[in-house]
N, CA, C and O of each residue as an XYZ file, in Angstrom:
424
protein
N      29.243      5.814    -41.737
C      30.079      5.377    -41.776
C      31.099      6.856    -41.629
O      30.946      8.055    -41.861
N      32.193      5.971    -41.104
C      33.343      7.025    -40.185
C      34.508      7.318    -41.273
O      35.256      6.342    -41.321
N      34.891      8.319    -42.136
C      35.926      8.658    -43.098
C      36.508      9.589    -42.221
O      36.136     10.668    -41.761
N      38.073      8.515    -42.045
C      39.377      9.614    -41.132
C      40.765      9.230    -42.259
O      40.888      8.157    -42.849
N      41.523     10.167    -42.333
C      42.724     10.469    -42.977
C      43.367      9.457    -42.119
O      43.973      8.501    -42.602
N      43.199      9.724    -40.408
C      44.863      9.239    -39.854
C      44.430      7.640    -39.631
O      43.445      7.071    -40.101
N      45.531      7.065    -38.718
C      45.246      5.615    -39.165
C      44.551      4.819    -37.822
O      44.586      3.626    -37.518
N      43.963      5.879    -37.208
C      43.224      5.437    -35.809
C      41.773      6.245    -35.782
O      41.406      7.132    -36.553
N      41.170      5.753    -34.827
C      39.429      6.554    -34.169
C      39.808      6.776    -33.008
O      39.874      5.755    -32.322
N      40.221      8.159    -32.270
C      40.359      8.260    -30.888
C      38.914      7.692    -29.892
O      37.695      7.848    -29.818
N      39.788      7.119    -29.387
C      38.899      6.367    -27.945
C      38.638      5.782    -28.538
O      37.442      5.730    -28.251
N      38.881      4.542    -30.027
C      38.087      3.322    -30.550
C      39.314      1.986    -30.633
O      40.501      2.017    -30.957
N      38.560      1.032    -30.254
C      39.983     -0.067    -30.350
C      39.651     -0.728    -31.566
O      39.126     -1.732    -31.085
N      39.566     -0.917    -33.081
C      39.635     -1.348    -34.567
C      40.584     -2.593    -34.700
O      41.622     -3.039    -34.211
N      39.360     -2.984    -35.912
C      40.098     -4.317    -35.877
C      39.926     -4.429    -37.743
O      38.907     -4.515    -38.428
N      41.448     -4.380    -38.154
C      41.082     -4.229    -39.577
C      40.423     -5.377    -40.639
O      40.654     -6.586    -40.666
N      39.699     -4.734    -41.335
C      39.243     -5.910    -42.591
C      40.194     -5.879    -43.753
O      40.388     -6.772    -44.578
N      40.680     -4.848    -43.685
C      41.318     -4.534    -45.378
C      41.624     -3.475    -46.385
O      41.166     -2.382    -46.053
N      42.237     -3.484    -47.466
C      42.024     -2.166    -48.050
C      40.188     -2.805    -48.734
O      39.427     -3.771    -48.796
N      40.338     -1.661    -49.022
C      39.126     -0.843    -50.050
C      39.344      0.171    -50.884
O      40.047      1.097    -50.480
N      38.753      0.214    -52.302
C      39.085      1.558    -52.706
C      37.599      1.762    -54.014
O      36.886      0.782    -54.230
N      37.464      2.445    -54.387
C      37.187      3.291    -55.145
C      37.371      3.922    -56.764
O      38.594      3.935    -56.627
N      37.245      4.279    -57.714
C      37.571      5.019    -58.477
C      36.899      5.133    -59.605
O      36.284      4.188    -60.098
N      36.954      6.298    -60.115
C      36.287      6.646    -61.881
C      37.826      7.202    -62.340
O      38.937      7.414    -61.855
N      36.772      7.321    -64.176
C      37.492      8.080    -65.003
C      36.475      8.837    -65.258
O      35.337      8.391    -65.400
N      36.868     10.389    -65.364
C      35.860     11.241    -65.413
C      36.269     12.132    -66.918
O      37.237     11.626    -67.484
N      35.773     13.170    -67.519
C      35.519     13.397    -68.787
C      34.553     14.852    -68.982
O      33.333     14.809    -68.818
N      35.186     15.963    -69.303
C      34.244     17.132    -69.580
C      33.778     16.741    -71.164
O      34.550     15.991    -71.763
N      32.756     17.129    -71.767
C      32.435     17.819    -73.231
C      33.496     18.044    -73.582
O      34.444     18.480    -72.930
N      33.378     17.554    -75.454
C      34.400     18.989    -75.981
C      34.203     20.385    -76.064
O      35.041     21.241    -75.780
N      32.890     20.596    -76.524
C      32.774     22.633    -76.020
C      33.426     22.755    -74.713
O      34.296     23.626    -74.697
N      33.236     22.082    -73.542
C      33.847     22.739    -72.120
C      35.177     22.636    -72.506
O      35.773     23.712    -72.475
N      36.136     21.211    -73.030
C      36.868     21.270    -73.147
C      37.945     22.221    -73.974
O      39.098     22.428    -73.596
N      37.467     22.647    -74.930
C      37.671     24.060    -75.633
C      37.711     25.177    -75.172
O      38.717     25.885    -75.217
N      36.411     25.575    -74.558
C      36.861     26.845    -73.608
C      37.538     27.092    -72.125
O      37.686     28.154    -71.520
N      37.929     25.631    -71.713
C      39.332     25.605    -70.611
C      40.419     25.938    -71.253
O      41.394     26.499    -70.753
N      40.268     25.557    -72.534
C      41.668     24.977    -73.214
C      41.962     26.866    -73.465
O      43.062     27.130    -72.980
N      41.316     28.081    -74.035
C      41.218     28.791    -74.554
C      41.330     29.758    -72.581
O      41.656     30.945    -72.584
N      41.110     29.246    -71.564
C      41.127     29.967    -70.485
C      42.689     29.993    -69.517
O      43.043     30.639    -68.530
N      43.357     28.942    -70.378
C      45.070     29.036    -69.826
C      45.539     30.327    -70.597
O      46.282     31.117    -70.017
N      45.101     30.577    -71.965
C      45.769     31.959    -72.488
C      46.216     33.184    -71.444
O      47.266     33.792    -71.236
N      44.638     33.232    -70.809
C      44.550     34.334    -69.629
C      44.827     33.822    -68.009
O      44.797     34.615    -67.068
N      45.032     32.725    -67.897
C      45.023     32.280    -66.481
C      44.204     32.178    -65.586
O      43.307     33.002    -65.765
N      44.020     31.449    -64.509
C      42.785     32.284    -63.736
C      42.026     29.946    -63.595
O      42.191     28.866    -64.163
N      41.473     30.397    -62.762
C      40.858     29.212    -62.530
C      39.784     28.442    -63.232
O      38.746     28.868    -63.738
N      40.316     27.033    -63.146
C      39.861     26.318    -64.820
C      38.484     25.690    -63.852
O      38.823     24.670    -63.251
N      37.076     26.085    -63.604
C      36.046     26.111    -63.218
C      35.297     24.664    -63.213
O      35.073     23.913    -62.263
N      34.942     24.509    -64.795
C      34.824     23.390    -65.155
C      35.528     21.689    -64.522
O      35.075     20.664    -64.014
N      36.979     22.278    -64.986
C      38.031     20.926    -65.000
C      37.996     20.721    -62.758
O      38.322     19.693    -62.165
N      37.517     22.021    -62.097
C      37.676     22.382    -60.769
C      36.017     20.590    -60.147
O      35.986     19.669    -59.330
N      35.011     21.207    -61.313
C      34.060     20.508    -61.140
C      33.991     19.114    -61.128
O      33.543     18.384    -60.244
N      34.527     18.799    -62.303
C      34.988     17.280    -62.879
C      35.732     16.456    -61.938
O      35.571     15.250    -61.747
N      36.799     17.457    -61.212
C      37.491     16.470    -60.335
C      36.837     16.098    -58.277
O      37.054     15.235    -57.426
N      36.001     17.389    -58.387
C      35.161     17.198    -57.348
C      34.188     16.053    -57.895
O      34.583     15.082    -57.250
N      33.172     15.612    -58.689
C      32.287     14.852    -58.384
C      33.175     13.698    -59.168
O      32.349     12.877    -59.569
N      34.245     13.362    -59.484
C      35.524     12.582    -59.490
C      35.744     11.879    -58.330
O      35.373     10.709    -58.227
N      36.412     12.575    -57.279
C      36.679     12.294    -56.092
C      35.082     11.680    -55.058
O      35.100     10.669    -54.357
N      33.872     12.586    -55.234
C      33.286     12.160    -54.776
C      32.375     10.670    -55.189
O      31.596     10.230    -54.343
N      32.493     10.137    -56.181
C      31.799      9.344    -56.701
C      32.934      8.319    -56.242
O      32.530      7.158    -56.183
N      34.285      8.517    -55.902
C      35.454      7.794    -55.993
C      35.363      6.954    -54.284
O      35.496      5.799    -53.878
N      35.080      8.229    -53.697
C      34.537      8.375    -52.594
C      33.475      6.972    -52.468
O      33.851      5.995    -51.821
N      32.253      6.991    -53.090
C      31.377      6.185    -52.799
C      31.362      5.382    -53.041
O      30.538      4.692    -52.441
N      32.127      4.755    -54.001
C      32.398      3.573    -54.547
C      32.829      2.749    -53.157
O      32.292      1.814    -52.564
N      34.532      3.837    -52.809
C      35.431      2.817    -51.671
C      34.147      2.772    -50.737
O      33.563      1.757    -51.115
N      33.450      3.309    -49.776
C      32.258      3.265    -49.155
C      31.619      2.348    -49.162
O      31.427      1.673    -48.150
N      30.987      2.014    -50.628
C      30.629      0.696    -51.035
C      30.906     -0.096    -50.537
O      30.429     -0.362    -49.434
N      32.030     -1.008    -51.279
C      33.118     -1.778    -50.605
C      33.472     -1.967    -48.954
O      33.696     -3.096    -48.519
N      33.493     -1.212    -48.393
C      33.517     -1.202    -47.139
C      32.149     -1.932    -46.340
O      32.043     -2.674    -45.363
N      31.296     -1.384    -47.182
C      30.183     -1.896    -46.132
C      29.857     -2.961    -46.523
O      28.938     -3.505    -45.910
N      30.580     -3.802    -47.894
C      30.279     -4.873    -48.311
C      31.120     -6.161    -47.041
O      31.032     -7.318    -46.632
N      31.975     -4.778    -46.878
C      32.679     -5.841    -45.692
C      32.123     -5.782    -44.391
O      32.562     -6.599    -43.581
N      31.429     -5.150    -44.097
C      31.204     -5.044    -42.667
C      31.435     -3.764    -42.177
O      31.157     -3.760    -40.977
N      31.786     -2.763    -42.530
C      32.638     -2.324    -41.763
C      32.030     -1.063    -41.162
O      31.054     -0.472    -41.622
N      32.855     -0.659    -39.874
C      32.384      0.743    -39.474
C      32.544      1.907    -40.069
O      31.642      2.725    -40.251
N      33.952      2.058    -40.471
C      34.976      3.697    -40.789
C      36.366      2.821    -42.061
O      36.988      1.802    -42.362
N      36.227      3.543    -42.204
C      37.646      3.635    -43.318
C      39.046      4.290    -42.764
O      38.747      5.457    -42.513
N      39.775      4.186    -42.602
C      41.136      4.811    -41.596
C      42.054      5.514    -43.209
O      41.984      5.142    -44.381
N      42.603      6.283    -42.756
C      44.062      6.492    -43.397
C      43.524      6.365    -44.739
O      44.109      5.553    -45.455
N      42.648      6.919    -45.181
C      42.388      7.763    -46.942
C      42.817      8.317    -47.171
O      43.242      9.209    -46.438
N      43.104      8.166    -48.798
C      44.389      8.532    -49.375
C      43.588      8.872    -50.716
O      42.633      8.100    -50.803
N      43.639      9.616    -51.615
C      43.238      9.984    -52.597
C      45.085      9.866    -53.927
O      46.255     10.184    -53.715
N      44.519      9.389    -54.900
C      45.354     10.003    -55.872
C      44.909     10.318    -57.472
O      43.911      9.708    -57.856
N      45.268     10.809    -57.995
C      44.721     11.017    -59.750
C      45.593     10.767    -60.973
O      46.725     10.300    -60.847
N      45.118     11.046    -62.042
C      46.142     10.882    -62.756
C      45.986     11.029    -64.097
O      45.247     10.123    -64.482
N      46.408     11.908    -65.229
C      45.643     12.435    -66.594
C      45.612     11.090    -67.161
O      46.543     10.298    -67.010
N      44.231     10.749    -68.006
C      44.426      9.831    -68.579
C      44.468     10.390    -70.249
O      45.186      9.692    -70.965
N      43.777     11.573    -70.945
C      44.325     11.835    -71.726
C      43.785     13.335    -71.783
O      43.213     13.705    -70.757
N      43.868     14.136    -72.693
C      43.567     15.821    -72.818
C      41.864     15.631    -72.225
O      41.091     14.740    -72.578
N      41.584     16.709    -71.270
C      40.546     17.173    -70.608
C      39.771     15.836    -69.845
O      38.559     15.942    -69.658
N      40.496     14.533    -69.389
C      39.788     13.601    -68.988
C      40.663     12.929    -67.609
O      41.822     13.333    -67.710
N      40.548     12.277    -66.688
C      41.366     11.970    -65.506
C      41.124     10.881    -64.464
O      39.914     10.807    -64.247
N      41.777     10.070    -63.789
C      41.029      8.882    -63.126
C      41.822      9.753    -61.943
O      42.852     10.410    -61.789
N      40.370      9.210    -61.048
C      40.945      9.307    -59.620
C      40.682      8.255    -58.811
O      39.674      7.598    -59.070
N      41.476      7.888    -57.730
C      41.172      6.601    -56.782
C      41.026      7.193    -55.030
O      41.774      8.021    -54.512
N      40.156      6.677    -54.536
C      40.476      6.814    -53.096
C      40.074      5.536    -52.354
O      38.972      4.989    -52.332
N      41.414      5.125    -51.646
C      41.442      4.066    -50.992
C      41.908      3.895    -49.600
O      42.922      4.510    -49.271
N      41.366      3.218    -48.820
C      41.935      3.380    -47.245
C      41.781      1.757    -47.036
O      41.799      0.895    -47.914
N      41.600      1.567    -45.397
C      41.830      0.330    -44.584
C      40.216      0.241    -44.118
O      39.755      1.363    -43.910
N      39.442     -0.650    -43.951
C      38.319     -0.203    -43.842
C      38.445     -1.677    -42.462
O      39.070     -2.737    -42.480
N      37.547     -1.058    -41.439
C      37.843     -0.962    -40.047
C      36.600     -1.608    -39.117
O      35.461     -1.342    -39.501
N      36.709     -2.207    -38.255
C      35.292     -2.482    -37.765
C      35.504     -2.410    -36.201
O      36.032     -3.183    -35.401
N      34.743     -0.896    -36.049
C      35.168     -1.061    -34.277
C      35.064     -2.199    -33.130
O      34.564     -3.312    -33.290
N      35.368     -1.930    -32.500
C      35.272     -3.397    -31.464
C      35.317     -3.155    -30.379
O      34.952     -4.016    -29.578
N      35.833     -1.752    -29.871
C      35.742     -1.164    -28.091
C      35.992     -0.301    -28.392
O      36.042      0.246    -29.494
N      36.320      0.134    -26.852
C      36.445      0.992    -26.285
C      37.771      1.622    -25.640
O      38.283      0.882    -24.800
N      38.362      2.714    -25.839
C      39.692      2.404    -25.354
C      39.460      3.558    -23.882
O      40.363      3.696    -23.058
């Protein structure tokens, strides 16, 4: 599966199949949440939250790809990510793009 954030794949003619998306809501455990809250007092990178968001993006991407494969897509173009806080220590991540079939060369 080819994944790009452009609306084309260089040298390829594409047939649009439709919007595909994948999402997840992730949270860290209470112990980690407390330690990360304390970290905000001194500043610096919140590594546990960084890991959580990386895991969430990977899972959302995987789910988006599975939806595209179900449509028979060869690629997903114009991929975008969005996130929002659901509650303290929990975030939703959504990945979305356009599933396409490669129909020829240009």
